[in-house]
C-alpha atoms as one frame of an Amber mdcrd trajectory, in Angstrom:
protein
  32.969 -39.544 -18.606  31.008 -37.440 -21.108  27.819 -38.002 -19.079  29.516
 -36.849 -15.875  30.835 -33.757 -17.641  27.376 -32.993 -19.036  25.723 -33.318
 -15.617  28.344 -31.052 -13.994  27.945 -28.534 -16.820  24.152 -28.485 -16.443
  24.331 -28.021 -12.674  26.857 -25.224 -13.091  24.743 -23.578 -15.786  21.571
 -23.715 -13.657  23.353 -22.258 -10.635  24.964 -19.457 -12.641  22.080 -18.430
 -14.873  18.986 -18.971 -12.702  17.424 -15.685 -11.591  16.008 -14.803  -8.202
  13.854 -11.920  -7.029  13.404 -11.026  -3.373  10.077  -9.456  -2.389  10.088
  -7.726   0.991   6.913  -6.534   2.730   6.715  -4.748   6.069   3.518  -6.320
   7.442   0.574  -8.600   6.718  -2.000  -6.380   5.024  -4.775  -7.286   2.523
  -3.789  -4.640  -0.046  -0.081  -5.446   0.236  -0.797  -9.159  -0.102  -2.706
  -8.414  -3.306   0.346  -6.608  -4.698   2.431  -9.718  -4.092  -0.222 -11.927
  -5.696  -0.385  -9.626  -8.712   3.392  -9.754  -9.128   3.530 -13.547  -8.990
   0.536 -14.038 -11.288   1.945 -11.626 -13.880   5.290 -13.461 -13.900   3.465
 -16.758 -14.413   1.267 -15.310 -17.170   4.375 -14.140 -19.025   6.152 -17.479
 -18.423   9.034 -15.746 -16.652  11.297 -18.333 -15.065  12.528 -16.754 -11.858
  12.745 -17.899  -8.258  10.715 -15.777  -5.831  11.758 -15.294  -2.205   8.895
 -13.581  -0.342   9.617 -12.241   3.156   7.405 -10.405   5.662   9.039  -8.223
   8.325   6.089  -8.626  10.738   5.881  -4.865  11.208   9.457  -4.468  12.474
  11.957  -2.227  10.678  14.849  -4.238  12.159  13.469  -7.326  10.422  13.170
  -5.393   7.164  16.880  -4.530   7.409  17.789  -8.191   8.018  15.695  -9.215
   5.006  17.387  -6.544   2.860  20.840  -7.817   3.840  19.814 -11.355   2.892
  18.410 -10.239  -0.449  21.533  -8.217  -1.223  23.581 -11.400  -0.963  21.196
 -13.849  -2.592  18.953 -12.060  -5.119  19.366 -10.534  -8.563  16.424  -8.161
  -8.186  14.566  -6.789  -5.176  10.984  -5.541  -4.873  10.122  -3.581  -1.725
   6.441  -3.206  -0.838   5.775  -0.187   1.468   8.033   2.662   2.560   9.737
   1.022   5.586  10.759  -2.012   3.530  12.009   0.189   0.693  13.981   2.425
   3.049  15.543  -0.608   4.727  16.426  -2.040   1.323  17.947   1.271   0.198
  20.330   1.283   3.173  21.631  -2.204   2.369  21.332  -2.557  -1.411  23.515
  -0.178  -3.413  24.136  -1.920  -6.726  21.333  -4.365  -7.477  18.061  -3.132
  -9.051  15.487  -2.193  -6.416  11.831  -1.678  -7.362   9.473  -0.007  -4.879
   5.715  -0.509  -4.773   2.848   1.020  -2.744   4.740   4.056  -1.496   2.898
   7.352  -1.154   5.907   9.665  -1.275   9.067   8.035  -2.653  10.711  11.446
  -3.016  10.067  12.474   0.588  11.150   9.001   1.718  14.538   9.595   0.094
  14.217   6.779  -2.440  14.321   8.850  -5.632  15.055  12.487  -6.456  12.071
  12.964  -8.761   9.501  11.096 -10.823  10.733   9.865 -14.182  14.218   8.457
 -14.723  16.778   8.611 -11.882  20.511   7.911 -11.717  20.451   5.432  -8.832
  19.498   1.762  -8.609  15.879   2.454  -7.575  12.619   2.898  -9.508   8.985
   2.102  -8.848   5.334   3.074  -8.587   3.727   5.393  -6.026   0.194   4.966
  -4.703  -0.207   8.547  -3.521  -3.797   8.806  -2.336  -6.201  11.372  -3.814
  -6.718  12.970  -0.381  -8.696  15.953  -1.658 -11.076  13.675  -3.563 -11.582
  11.549  -0.456 -12.375  14.512   1.804 -14.776  15.947  -0.778 -16.450  12.545
  -0.992 -16.951  12.538   2.804 -18.454  16.036   2.633 -20.778  15.009  -0.201
 -22.037  11.829   1.471 -21.998  13.102   5.070 -22.199  16.939   4.919 -22.883
  17.240   8.654 -19.538  15.592   9.512 -17.153  18.324  10.669 -14.642  16.434
  12.823 -12.918  13.818  10.705 -10.720  11.320  12.550  -7.618   9.929  10.884
  -6.078   6.854  12.531  -2.339   6.515  12.108   1.009   5.514  13.511   3.179
   8.664  13.837   6.171   6.457  13.100   4.960   5.747   9.553   6.300   8.430
   7.198   3.572   7.828   4.614   0.830   8.309   7.190   2.331  11.536   8.558
   2.527  12.938   5.025  -1.101  12.070   4.277  -2.325  13.620   7.530  -0.465
  16.850   6.738  -2.090  16.949   3.313  -5.511  16.248   4.792  -5.179  19.058
   7.350  -4.210  21.528   4.654  -7.073  20.541   2.343  -9.721  20.261   5.077
  -9.482  23.975   5.917 -11.176  24.844   2.620 -13.886  22.221   3.155 -14.974
  23.362   6.618 -13.669  20.135   8.110 -11.434  19.548  11.118  -8.944  16.676
  11.191  -8.610  14.820  14.504  -5.361  12.926  15.098  -6.033   9.429  16.440
  -2.576   7.968  16.934  -0.763   5.000  18.431   2.485   3.126  18.015   0.644
  -0.148  18.621  -2.979  -1.188  18.224  -3.772  -0.928  21.955  -2.591   2.678
  22.039  -4.655   3.456  18.952  -7.813   1.925  20.448  -7.256   3.916  23.665
  -7.012   7.085  21.570 -10.212   6.167  19.714 -12.154   5.615  22.925 -10.855
   8.870  24.406 -12.108  10.859  21.418 -15.328   9.070  20.462 -17.587  11.937
  21.537 -15.726  14.327  19.193 -15.688  12.172  16.033 -18.278  12.693  13.272
 -16.652  10.461  10.655 -13.477   8.452  10.084 -11.115   8.713   7.119  -9.022
   5.560   6.853  -5.736   6.172   5.086  -3.338   3.381   4.114  -1.764   3.131
   7.551  -0.292  -0.300   8.275  -1.059  -0.211  12.001  -4.697   0.763  11.485
  -5.012  -1.970   8.868  -3.688  -4.591  11.284  -6.510  -3.897  13.752  -9.284
  -3.007  11.339 -11.831  -5.551  12.634 -11.644  -4.230  16.216 -11.631  -0.633
  15.012 -14.634  -1.255  12.765 -16.682  -2.733  15.618 -16.090   0.320  17.822
 -17.273   2.801  15.208 -20.179   0.623  14.059 -21.505   0.349  17.614 -21.300
   4.131  17.942 -22.893   4.722  14.509 -19.865   6.657  13.231 -19.312   6.223
   9.464 -15.962   5.089   8.105 -14.682   6.178   4.689 -11.737   4.156   3.445
  -8.963   4.871   0.957  -8.358   1.132   0.618 -10.937  -1.248  -0.859  -9.939
  -4.284   1.204 -10.061  -2.296   4.447 -13.394  -0.864   3.272 -14.912  -4.330
   2.912 -14.195  -4.952   6.588 -15.200  -1.562   7.954 -16.483   1.232   5.757
 -19.659   2.778   4.427 -17.705   3.809   1.325 -14.305   2.797   0.020 -12.580
   4.589  -2.838  -9.162   3.157  -3.491  -6.764   1.455  -5.830  -7.029  -2.062
  -7.200  -3.824  -3.368  -5.625  -3.856  -6.666  -7.484  -3.542  -4.765 -10.774
  -0.989  -2.526  -9.039   1.067  -5.674  -8.410   0.922  -6.604 -12.073   2.153
  -3.124 -13.009   5.035  -3.602 -10.552   5.864  -6.937 -12.190   5.996  -5.201
 -15.579   8.952  -3.166 -14.309  10.707  -6.329 -13.162  10.119  -7.953 -16.545
  11.708  -4.937 -18.250  14.819  -5.477 -16.124  14.900  -9.202 -16.883  14.648
  -8.373 -20.574  17.819  -6.318 -20.282  16.696  -2.772 -19.512  18.832  -0.781
 -17.071  16.940   0.448 -14.017  18.201   3.954 -14.765  16.036   3.818 -17.899
  12.858   2.906 -16.018  10.610   5.814 -15.039   9.270   6.078 -11.505   5.625
   7.160 -11.640   2.326   7.685  -9.869  -0.256   4.948 -10.288  -2.924   5.831
 -12.852  -6.325   6.967 -11.555  -7.966   4.328 -13.773  -7.083   1.799 -11.063
  -9.422   3.492  -8.534 -12.521   1.499  -7.487 -15.690   2.549  -5.613 -17.143
   0.292  -2.914 -20.439   0.914  -1.065 -21.863  -0.954   1.933 -25.596  -0.300
   2.300 -26.110  -1.889   5.721 -23.361   0.229   7.280 -24.821   3.313   5.602
 -28.217   2.505   7.120 -26.617   1.974  10.546 -25.191   5.500  10.371 -28.403
   7.015   8.924 -26.669   7.839   5.655 -28.618   7.779   2.398 -26.498   6.890
  -0.628 -27.577   8.763  -3.749 -28.491   6.973  -6.973 -25.545   8.673  -8.683
 -23.097   7.016  -6.291 -24.823   3.654  -6.615 -24.772   3.840 -10.417 -21.006
   4.520 -10.385 -20.079   1.873  -7.811 -17.839  -1.019  -8.795 -18.957  -3.044
  -5.768 -22.161  -2.774  -3.702 -22.600  -4.842  -0.559 -26.010  -5.028   1.113
């Protein structure tokens, strides 16, 4: 009888006290996948015993909402990677702690009121891109490039924000931003082909749609000897002459640190939302693509590169 009671008690204890985190991601994307990997690895390194439920919305906001509803019922903590997933989670999850990751403008997206501590159930880390630095880098490496194409889905709030910033900054750099848009990859490729004769260089922002078709996009610009400059290192490896972007694996570990604070008993209202530190930025250079576009990379750039591919 005592044995039966002990077994029942243990089962009850495990069911009551086991923790579960739901991680929701809008789409398959190399940088986003690295965030997830960083989160999981950090939890393992710290010997945090927690069940992880990882769900991908396959690029559909409706799926992100369904995932959020599921997590609200089943999980103790929720991590939302990207703006659409975080916005979907915010609509469905009102009480449980929600951590956002890889969101350019969490304030504009309506997730938090300001950086620092907030009164709601949401906190996280923003990966706002250094747009001015990127455009200056393009001008330095390719000074003859006047028309800079930005590929984006007008339905992605982050992308629209970044394009607006780029247009404002480009005026002082004697650059002109060309909108290359599409709500699916076929539309985007059609827009690329329609504007090829106008494009001097491409600035890849962290747009999920562009990322999903990066191999096809890269081939088009390579064949036409148009240089790509990427704000994302993983996209850069598949497409760009130069990539200057965040180390998203380390970003994931920083996201996990917030989760660990919650597990250790901290209230989410005491966790500060913040911009990712510039120390996480990495420089990637591809010499063969530079040669294809008749671009000479200076010794200064080569000496400061974190990764050089021949």
